[in-house]
LOMI-492540 format. One record per residue: residue number from 1; chain; x, y, z of N, C-alpha, C in turn. Coordinates in steps of 0.001 Angstrom, whole numbers, plus 500000, padded with zeros to 6 digits. Atoms other than C-alpha are relative to their C-alpha. Layout:
// LOMI-492540
{NUM, 'A', {X, Y, Z}, {X, Y, Z}, {X, Y, Z}};
...
//
This chain:
// LOMI-492540
{1, 'A', {500926, 501029, 499575}, {600631, 502082, 801940}, {498701, 500190, 499215}};
{2, 'A', {501272, 499975, 500708}, {597551, 501206, 799898}, {499112, 498882, 500543}};
{3, 'A', {500904, 501091, 499647}, {594495, 499054, 800439}, {499623, 499252, 498744}};
{4, 'A', {500425, 500877, 501084}, {593783, 496113, 798181}, {498864, 499155, 500551}};
{5, 'A', {501186, 500691, 499509}, {590254, 494783, 798700}, {499893, 500089, 501524}};
{6, 'A', {500102, 499756, 498570}, {590360, 496302, 802191}, {501190, 499521, 500808}};
{7, 'A', {498819, 500526, 499307}, {593775, 494780, 803047}, {501118, 501033, 499912}};
{8, 'A', {498883, 499044, 500071}, {596541, 497226, 804033}, {501252, 499318, 499450}};
{9, 'A', {498853, 500594, 500677}, {599513, 496566, 801758}, {501038, 501056, 499657}};
{10, 'A', {498924, 499177, 500516}, {602865, 498043, 800900}, {500397, 499400, 498657}};
{11, 'A', {499702, 500454, 501351}, {603348, 497752, 797139}, {500986, 500987, 499379}};
{12, 'A', {498997, 499168, 500657}, {606444, 499058, 795345}, {500204, 499467, 498595}};
{13, 'A', {499843, 500365, 501413}, {606595, 499022, 791540}, {499192, 498754, 499638}};
{14, 'A', {500888, 501103, 500336}, {603693, 496588, 791382}, {500308, 498688, 500708}};
{15, 'A', {499633, 501211, 499264}, {605334, 494066, 793750}, {499641, 500153, 501474}};
{16, 'A', {500431, 499989, 498605}, {603938, 493200, 797162}, {501209, 499896, 500926}};
{17, 'A', {498924, 500013, 499010}, {606396, 494099, 799915}, {499499, 499505, 501350}};
{18, 'A', {500543, 500357, 498696}, {604106, 493593, 802898}, {498483, 500105, 499971}};
{19, 'A', {501438, 499890, 499766}, {600484, 492923, 803816}, {499659, 499181, 501234}};
{20, 'A', {500487, 500774, 498864}, {598575, 491700, 806836}, {498516, 499759, 499772}};
{21, 'A', {501366, 500368, 500359}, {595376, 489845, 806038}, {499277, 499529, 501258}};
{22, 'A', {500782, 500315, 498806}, {592818, 489769, 808844}, {499041, 498854, 499697}};
{23, 'A', {500864, 501167, 500189}, {591213, 486325, 809005}, {498918, 499889, 501077}};
{24, 'A', {500901, 500151, 498852}, {589254, 486957, 812217}, {498515, 499996, 499627}};
{25, 'A', {501431, 500083, 500316}, {585866, 487635, 810523}, {499569, 498612, 499499}};
{26, 'A', {500313, 501313, 500570}, {586067, 484178, 808904}, {500558, 498847, 500830}};
{27, 'A', {499274, 500992, 499200}, {587897, 482323, 811712}, {499144, 498772, 500340}};
{28, 'A', {500860, 501128, 499630}, {584938, 480183, 812844}, {499728, 499110, 498786}};
{29, 'A', {500229, 500776, 501221}, {584169, 479132, 809263}, {501265, 499242, 499596}};
{30, 'A', {498738, 500658, 500338}, {587859, 478349, 808615}, {500277, 498838, 500952}};
{31, 'A', {499826, 501076, 499017}, {587995, 476293, 811825}, {499137, 498800, 499627}};
{32, 'A', {500915, 501072, 500384}, {584980, 474270, 810710}, {500497, 499271, 498740}};
{33, 'A', {499491, 500610, 501240}, {586412, 473679, 807211}, {501247, 499177, 500310}};
{34, 'A', {498781, 500721, 499640}, {589782, 472689, 808695}, {499710, 498700, 500731}};
{35, 'A', {500362, 501216, 499260}, {588176, 470199, 811103}, {499390, 498954, 499070}};
{36, 'A', {500594, 500941, 500959}, {586114, 468652, 808287}, {501079, 499341, 499141}};
{37, 'A', {498912, 500551, 500816}, {589250, 468246, 806152}, {500873, 499060, 500816}};
{38, 'A', {499192, 500875, 499145}, {591227, 466801, 809073}, {499303, 498667, 500215}};
{39, 'A', {500757, 501233, 499786}, {588470, 464285, 809789}, {499992, 499137, 498749}};
{40, 'A', {500068, 500750, 501249}, {588192, 463300, 806135}, {501351, 499395, 499617}};
{41, 'A', {498696, 500394, 500547}, {591917, 463040, 805402}, {500934, 499360, 501014}};
{42, 'A', {499129, 500521, 498938}, {593252, 461699, 808710}, {500697, 498690, 499597}};
{43, 'A', {499442, 501304, 500360}, {593806, 458218, 807256}, {500580, 499959, 498579}};
{44, 'A', {499439, 499979, 501354}, {594916, 459323, 803769}, {501499, 499755, 500073}};
{45, 'A', {498560, 500276, 500038}, {598372, 457996, 802894}, {500797, 501271, 499729}};
{46, 'A', {499271, 498779, 500358}, {599305, 461443, 801557}, {500001, 501040, 501110}};
{47, 'A', {500069, 499020, 498915}, {598460, 463255, 804813}, {501179, 499799, 500933}};
{48, 'A', {498875, 500019, 499070}, {601487, 464121, 806898}, {499625, 500896, 501164}};
{49, 'A', {500429, 499250, 498819}, {600510, 465195, 810410}, {501222, 500629, 500667}};
{50, 'A', {498842, 499314, 499430}, {603348, 467633, 811113}, {499591, 501101, 500966}};
{51, 'A', {500550, 499072, 499025}, {601113, 470023, 813027}, {498713, 499370, 500525}};
{52, 'A', {501193, 500590, 499403}, {598065, 469390, 815172}, {498770, 500155, 499111}};
{53, 'A', {501170, 499737, 500828}, {595674, 470765, 812572}, {500439, 500467, 498608}};
{54, 'A', {499388, 499559, 501253}, {597389, 470809, 809145}, {499011, 500527, 498968}};
{55, 'A', {500953, 499558, 501021}, {594270, 471238, 807043}, {499366, 501346, 500363}};
{56, 'A', {500418, 498659, 499584}, {593166, 474241, 809115}, {501031, 501016, 499532}};
{57, 'A', {498945, 499095, 500453}, {596523, 475875, 808448}, {499900, 500201, 498491}};
{58, 'A', {500069, 499933, 501458}, {596166, 475049, 804760}, {498850, 500841, 499495}};
{59, 'A', {501145, 499213, 500483}, {592674, 476486, 804318}, {500180, 501471, 500375}};
{60, 'A', {499739, 498595, 499646}, {593752, 479653, 806169}, {500930, 500650, 498975}};
{61, 'A', {499093, 499468, 501018}, {596613, 480109, 803698}, {499291, 500222, 498675}};
{62, 'A', {500755, 499871, 501248}, {594336, 479485, 800723}, {499029, 501174, 500087}};
{63, 'A', {500971, 498927, 499797}, {591744, 481875, 802164}, {500691, 501370, 499893}};
{64, 'A', {499257, 498736, 500022}, {594345, 484635, 802678}, {500414, 500357, 498571}};
{65, 'A', {499614, 499760, 501398}, {595680, 484258, 799129}, {498776, 500425, 499196}};
{66, 'A', {501226, 499678, 500712}, {592129, 484310, 797815}, {499490, 501399, 500327}};
{67, 'A', {500434, 498656, 499614}, {591288, 487451, 799800}, {500835, 501060, 499286}};
{68, 'A', {499108, 499030, 500625}, {594324, 489264, 798400}, {499718, 500149, 498507}};
{69, 'A', {500179, 499973, 501451}, {593553, 488333, 794797}, {498535, 499958, 499560}};
{70, 'A', {501414, 499972, 500356}, {589751, 488348, 794958}, {499493, 498700, 499405}};
{71, 'A', {500380, 501331, 500497}, {589408, 484592, 794352}, {499549, 499172, 501196}};
{72, 'A', {500479, 500851, 498906}, {587355, 482253, 796523}, {500612, 498611, 499872}};
{73, 'A', {499451, 501357, 500061}, {589138, 478993, 797403}, {498895, 498953, 499958}};
{74, 'A', {500934, 501122, 500028}, {587411, 475681, 796785}, {499992, 499371, 501395}};
{75, 'A', {500101, 500568, 498654}, {586171, 474542, 800190}, {499222, 498685, 500011}};
{76, 'A', {500747, 501253, 500115}, {584283, 471502, 798915}, {500885, 498826, 500405}};
{77, 'A', {499288, 501222, 499649}, {585325, 468197, 800473}, {499922, 499036, 498823}};
{78, 'A', {499953, 500938, 501116}, {586439, 465850, 797717}, {500363, 498616, 500533}};
{79, 'A', {499808, 501358, 499485}, {586286, 462092, 798323}, {501439, 499530, 499832}};
{80, 'A', {498632, 500446, 500268}, {589695, 461479, 796749}, {501040, 501046, 500360}};
{81, 'A', {499066, 498929, 499699}, {591273, 464630, 798119}, {500084, 500963, 498829}};
{82, 'A', {499863, 498981, 501024}, {592456, 467491, 795950}, {501255, 499735, 499183}};
{83, 'A', {498821, 500320, 500798}, {594753, 466348, 793127}, {500555, 501206, 499252}};
{84, 'A', {499628, 498848, 500809}, {594952, 469801, 791556}, {500537, 501130, 500862}};
{85, 'A', {499589, 498822, 499230}, {596550, 473100, 792539}, {498791, 500692, 500628}};
{86, 'A', {501064, 499310, 499272}, {594535, 475250, 794949}, {499268, 501011, 499129}};
{87, 'A', {500546, 499018, 500936}, {593999, 477949, 792309}, {500616, 499699, 498644}};
{88, 'A', {499494, 500264, 501352}, {594647, 478010, 788570}, {501520, 500183, 499939}};
{89, 'A', {498549, 499977, 500094}, {598347, 477111, 788383}, {500736, 500333, 501280}};
{90, 'A', {499381, 499550, 498745}, {598966, 478130, 792008}, {499671, 499026, 501124}};
{91, 'A', {500152, 500828, 498802}, {599518, 475847, 794997}, {500465, 500828, 501193}};
{92, 'A', {499681, 499212, 498807}, {599450, 477617, 798377}, {500565, 499071, 501068}};
{93, 'A', {499388, 500725, 498889}, {601759, 476349, 801118}, {500012, 500928, 501207}};
{94, 'A', {500153, 499158, 498815}, {601084, 477631, 804623}, {500981, 499573, 501076}};
{95, 'A', {499092, 500238, 498883}, {603638, 477942, 807401}, {499397, 500597, 501260}};
{96, 'A', {500475, 499471, 498721}, {602597, 478324, 811030}, {501128, 500695, 500757}};
{97, 'A', {498874, 499273, 499404}, {606031, 479822, 811770}, {499935, 501443, 499509}};
{98, 'A', {500300, 498644, 500423}, {604904, 483434, 811552}, {501255, 500859, 499828}};
{99, 'A', {498865, 499079, 500020}, {608228, 485147, 812294}, {501109, 499556, 499057}};
{100, 'A', {498932, 500475, 500891}, {610497, 482956, 810154}, {499474, 498843, 499139}};
{101, 'A', {500587, 501089, 500805}, {608429, 481013, 807609}, {500939, 499556, 498881}};
{102, 'A', {499261, 500554, 501122}, {610029, 478752, 805046}, {499011, 499281, 499095}};
{103, 'A', {500752, 500832, 500941}, {608554, 477219, 801929}, {500691, 498642, 500011}};
{104, 'A', {499408, 501334, 499834}, {609135, 473515, 802615}, {499186, 498977, 499232}};
{105, 'A', {500688, 501066, 500736}, {608334, 470579, 800375}, {500832, 498727, 500056}};
{106, 'A', {499329, 501291, 500018}, {609138, 466899, 800546}, {500501, 499712, 498585}};
{107, 'A', {499493, 500329, 501339}, {611271, 465599, 797664}, {499011, 499196, 499160}};
{108, 'A', {500955, 500817, 500761}, {608449, 463196, 796718}, {498629, 500667, 499855}};
{109, 'A', {501258, 499280, 500198}, {605710, 465889, 796746}, {499673, 500116, 498520}};
{110, 'A', {500419, 499719, 501378}, {603682, 466502, 793614}, {500326, 501455, 499696}};
{111, 'A', {499668, 498645, 500430}, {605044, 469525, 791805}, {499119, 500329, 498798}};
{112, 'A', {500979, 499911, 501081}, {601867, 469935, 789751}, {499410, 501390, 499821}};
{113, 'A', {500473, 498630, 500165}, {601525, 473727, 789806}, {501082, 500812, 499295}};
{114, 'A', {499030, 499116, 500643}, {603184, 476547, 787908}, {500818, 500763, 501032}};
{115, 'A', {499251, 499354, 498934}, {604136, 478211, 791168}, {499420, 499590, 501352}};
{116, 'A', {500351, 500322, 498624}, {604064, 477567, 794890}, {500156, 501273, 500824}};
{117, 'A', {500050, 498746, 499254}, {603096, 480487, 797138}, {500094, 499704, 501490}};
{118, 'A', {499864, 500142, 498551}, {604196, 480790, 800764}, {499142, 501034, 500711}};
{119, 'A', {500808, 499149, 499124}, {601680, 482181, 803254}, {500360, 499629, 501435}};
{120, 'A', {499737, 500231, 498574}, {602553, 482591, 806935}, {498731, 500294, 500790}};
{121, 'A', {501216, 499890, 499189}, {599756, 482112, 809464}, {500358, 500390, 501428}};
{122, 'A', {499820, 499556, 498625}, {599686, 484016, 812756}, {498709, 499662, 500755}};
{123, 'A', {501226, 500447, 499332}, {597140, 482051, 814804}, {499572, 500895, 501151}};
{124, 'A', {500465, 499149, 498901}, {597158, 484245, 817948}, {499314, 501287, 499523}};
{125, 'A', {500594, 498758, 500526}, {596363, 487341, 815853}, {498943, 499745, 498932}};
{126, 'A', {500968, 500363, 501041}, {594152, 485440, 813367}, {500240, 500792, 498713}};
{127, 'A', {499626, 499268, 501205}, {596023, 486944, 810453}, {500994, 499173, 499190}};
{128, 'A', {499080, 500704, 500890}, {598193, 485878, 807540}, {500757, 501004, 499146}};
{129, 'A', {499182, 499189, 500899}, {600891, 487248, 805269}, {500400, 499146, 498799}};
{130, 'A', {499548, 500657, 501233}, {601529, 486284, 801652}, {501420, 500490, 499750}};
{131, 'A', {498586, 499626, 500089}, {605331, 486196, 801323}, {500533, 500062, 498578}};
{132, 'A', {499434, 500047, 501343}, {606145, 485208, 797756}, {499819, 498634, 499392}};
{133, 'A', {500207, 501244, 500729}, {606426, 482357, 795289}, {501312, 499472, 499417}};
{134, 'A', {498885, 500655, 500688}, {608820, 479898, 793663}, {499422, 499024, 498991}};
{135, 'A', {500415, 500975, 501015}, {608582, 477689, 790590}, {500352, 498596, 500475}};
{136, 'A', {499639, 501372, 499626}, {608678, 473891, 790851}, {501489, 499731, 499779}};
{137, 'A', {498578, 500219, 500301}, {612127, 473925, 789230}, {500900, 500649, 501046}};
{138, 'A', {499190, 499325, 498982}, {613465, 476455, 791730}, {499982, 499213, 501308}};
{139, 'A', {500093, 500790, 498771}, {612211, 474339, 794620}, {500822, 498724, 499868}};
{140, 'A', {499289, 501268, 500193}, {613579, 471097, 793194}, {501500, 500185, 499857}};
{141, 'A', {498566, 499725, 500139}, {616954, 472751, 792553}, {500659, 500422, 501303}};
{142, 'A', {499396, 499691, 498698}, {617442, 473593, 796239}, {500472, 498700, 500637}};
{143, 'A', {499510, 501171, 499281}, {619387, 471255, 798453}, {498903, 499459, 500911}};
{144, 'A', {500931, 500628, 499062}, {617372, 468803, 800529}, {500641, 500049, 501381}};
{145, 'A', {499501, 499853, 498633}, {617777, 469554, 804234}, {499214, 499101, 500942}};
{146, 'A', {500695, 500753, 498963}, {616983, 467425, 807251}, {499483, 500978, 501042}};
{147, 'A', {500636, 499160, 498991}, {614527, 469181, 809540}, {499573, 499075, 501139}};
{148, 'A', {500334, 500893, 498887}, {614334, 467538, 812984}, {498490, 499888, 500208}};
{149, 'A', {501411, 500271, 499786}, {610950, 465921, 813493}, {499145, 500068, 498750}};
{150, 'A', {500785, 499859, 501224}, {609890, 466544, 809898}, {500613, 499290, 498800}};
{151, 'A', {499383, 500727, 501100}, {612306, 464609, 807733}, {500748, 500909, 499041}};
{152, 'A', {499232, 499276, 501003}, {614046, 465726, 804572}, {499072, 500842, 499143}};
{153, 'A', {500846, 499066, 500736}, {612665, 468748, 802752}, {500842, 500911, 499114}};
{154, 'A', {499486, 498858, 500738}, {613445, 471197, 799994}, {499572, 501221, 500802}};
{155, 'A', {500315, 498837, 499174}, {613599, 474545, 801795}, {500397, 501276, 499269}};
{156, 'A', {499703, 498653, 500478}, {613361, 478099, 800514}, {499593, 500984, 501082}};
{157, 'A', {500299, 498954, 499029}, {613567, 481025, 802880}, {499350, 501174, 499280}};
{158, 'A', {500774, 498922, 500611}, {611566, 484187, 802309}, {500832, 500866, 499063}};
{159, 'A', {499175, 499172, 500879}, {614511, 486050, 800777}, {500360, 499296, 498693}};
{160, 'A', {499765, 500752, 501231}, {614747, 483322, 798113}, {498756, 499951, 499107}};
{161, 'A', {501254, 500040, 500745}, {611147, 483803, 796949}, {499849, 501240, 499124}};
{162, 'A', {500377, 498856, 500835}, {609861, 486039, 794163}, {498880, 500747, 500711}};
{163, 'A', {501097, 499211, 499440}, {607682, 488881, 795343}, {498750, 499834, 499131}};
{164, 'A', {501274, 500157, 500695}, {604013, 488683, 794406}, {499678, 501248, 499194}};
{165, 'A', {500463, 498883, 500806}, {602789, 490845, 791571}, {498593, 500381, 500424}};
{166, 'A', {501320, 499483, 499680}, {599830, 493018, 792385}, {499515, 500759, 498775}};
{167, 'A', {500552, 499394, 501204}, {597878, 493785, 789236}, {498587, 500478, 500280}};
{168, 'A', {501366, 499479, 499879}, {594737, 495878, 789059}, {499581, 500153, 501459}};
{169, 'A', {500332, 499804, 498586}, {594894, 496719, 792754}, {498901, 501038, 500134}};
{170, 'A', {501130, 499074, 499779}, {591691, 498373, 793960}, {499809, 500218, 501475}};
//
């Protein structure tokens, strides 16, 4: 077990096996950012309300990824939304299913990043876990499954994701 920027992590051969990122010090700020995004994007055609607070979940995932890699997410509200990946070449997808998260994407989603990273959010504990990543091609090459209440989605389970590389861990 090592610490990366104060986050306890299990890293084997430079690959992240496990980490638990404590979001509680920033929870109030994340709640505020999530509410602002929800208010702004509620009527956007691209917003899919599959959870009660989807933009809160999203900013928590981006925040956790940023904490692990020492990168601050863009929290600025953009009038037209965010057409670009969350980080340089990386789009973060957050699952609120802490114990069994899946990387899920609609077939008509924009695949405009080099990789898509799955982060699981544990709201009761105010923590998150970065699970792994997949390329746009890997996601698009998975079968489309019907998920009750959510429609048809490309789905990758955690054992189908690449582990995250941890470089220059401090």
